[in-house]
C-alpha positions as CSV (number, residue, x, y, z in Angstrom):
1,X,-6.6,-27.0,-50.6
2,X,-7.7,-23.6,-49.4
3,X,-6.9,-22.9,-45.8
4,X,-9.6,-20.7,-44.3
5,X,-7.4,-19.7,-41.3
6,X,-4.5,-18.6,-43.5
7,X,-6.9,-16.7,-45.8
8,X,-8.4,-14.9,-42.8
9,X,-5.0,-14.0,-41.5
10,X,-4.0,-12.6,-44.9
11,X,-7.2,-10.6,-45.2
12,X,-6.6,-9.2,-41.7
13,X,-3.0,-8.3,-42.6
14,X,-4.3,-6.1,-45.5
15,X,-6.9,-4.2,-43.5
16,X,-4.6,-1.2,-43.4
17,X,-5.6,-0.6,-47.0
18,X,-9.0,0.5,-45.8
19,X,-7.4,3.6,-44.2
20,X,-5.4,4.5,-47.2
21,X,-5.8,8.1,-48.5
22,X,-5.7,6.7,-52.0
23,X,-9.2,5.1,-51.4
24,X,-10.7,8.5,-52.0
25,X,-8.5,9.4,-54.9
26,X,-8.5,8.7,-58.6
27,X,-6.5,5.5,-58.8
28,X,-5.2,6.5,-62.3
29,X,-2.9,8.9,-60.4
30,X,-1.1,6.0,-58.8
31,X,-0.7,3.7,-61.9
32,X,0.7,4.4,-65.3
33,X,-1.9,4.0,-68.1
34,X,0.8,1.9,-69.8
35,X,1.4,-0.5,-66.9
36,X,5.1,0.4,-66.4
37,X,6.1,4.0,-65.7
38,X,9.2,3.6,-67.8
39,X,7.5,2.7,-71.1
40,X,4.5,3.5,-73.1
41,X,2.7,6.5,-74.4
42,X,2.4,8.6,-71.3
43,X,4.4,11.8,-71.9
44,X,7.2,12.7,-69.4
45,X,5.5,15.9,-68.3
46,X,2.2,14.1,-67.8
47,X,4.0,11.3,-65.8
48,X,5.8,13.8,-63.6
49,X,2.5,15.7,-62.9
50,X,0.6,12.4,-62.1
51,X,3.4,11.1,-59.8
52,X,3.6,14.5,-57.9
53,X,-0.1,14.3,-57.3
54,X,0.0,10.7,-56.1
55,X,2.9,11.4,-53.8
56,X,1.2,14.4,-52.4
57,X,-1.7,12.2,-51.4
58,X,0.6,9.6,-49.9
59,X,2.3,12.3,-47.8
60,X,-1.0,12.9,-46.0
61,X,-1.8,9.2,-45.7
62,X,-2.0,7.6,-42.2
63,X,-0.8,4.3,-43.4
64,X,2.0,5.5,-45.8
65,X,4.8,3.6,-44.0
66,X,2.8,0.4,-43.8
67,X,2.0,0.7,-47.5
68,X,5.6,1.4,-48.4
69,X,6.8,-1.6,-46.4
70,X,4.1,-3.8,-47.9
71,X,5.2,-2.8,-51.5
72,X,8.8,-3.4,-50.8
73,X,8.4,-6.7,-49.0
74,X,5.9,-8.0,-51.7
75,X,7.8,-6.8,-54.7
76,X,5.0,-4.6,-56.0
77,X,6.2,-3.7,-59.5
78,X,3.6,-1.2,-60.6
79,X,2.2,2.1,-59.3
80,X,3.0,4.5,-56.4
81,X,2.9,2.8,-53.0
82,X,3.7,4.5,-49.8
83,X,4.9,7.6,-51.7
84,X,7.5,5.6,-53.7
85,X,7.4,5.3,-57.4
86,X,8.2,2.1,-59.3
87,X,11.7,3.4,-60.1
88,X,12.4,4.3,-56.4
89,X,11.3,0.9,-55.2
90,X,13.5,-0.8,-57.8
91,X,16.5,1.3,-56.6
92,X,15.8,0.4,-52.9
93,X,15.5,-3.3,-53.7
94,X,18.7,-3.2,-55.7
95,X,20.6,-1.4,-53.0
96,X,19.3,-3.9,-50.4
97,X,20.4,-6.7,-52.6
98,X,23.9,-5.2,-53.1
99,X,24.3,-4.7,-49.3
100,X,23.3,-8.3,-48.6
101,X,25.8,-9.5,-51.3
102,X,28.5,-7.3,-49.8
103,X,27.9,-8.7,-46.3
104,X,28.1,-12.2,-47.6
105,X,31.3,-11.5,-49.3
106,X,32.7,-9.9,-46.2
107,X,31.7,-12.9,-44.1
108,X,33.2,-15.3,-46.6
109,X,36.5,-13.4,-46.6
110,X,36.6,-13.4,-42.8
111,X,36.0,-17.1,-42.9
112,X,39.0,-17.5,-45.3
113,X,41.2,-15.4,-43.0
114,X,40.5,-17.6,-40.0
């Protein structure tokens, strides 16, 4: 069943998007025409140019860091969010996963030594 309070809270949590600089921009700059920036028909030079333009817009955005955190925490797979490309977000998530894994291994080895 739909919980109106939860829905209201979720909508409020996304209000930052209303202040995004991308709201006034061509959204095609932020998303690959192929869906995934690593595949498809978009030529490398076109992709680099598109991504540079999108990132330039993000650099001037008042909610860039909130947007970036949202994309990372919610696993946004497509597009430029908070000035990070799909590839950059994958790399950050992978590094965070490896660091968590290393901490767990260290904790386990400390437990074995005790």
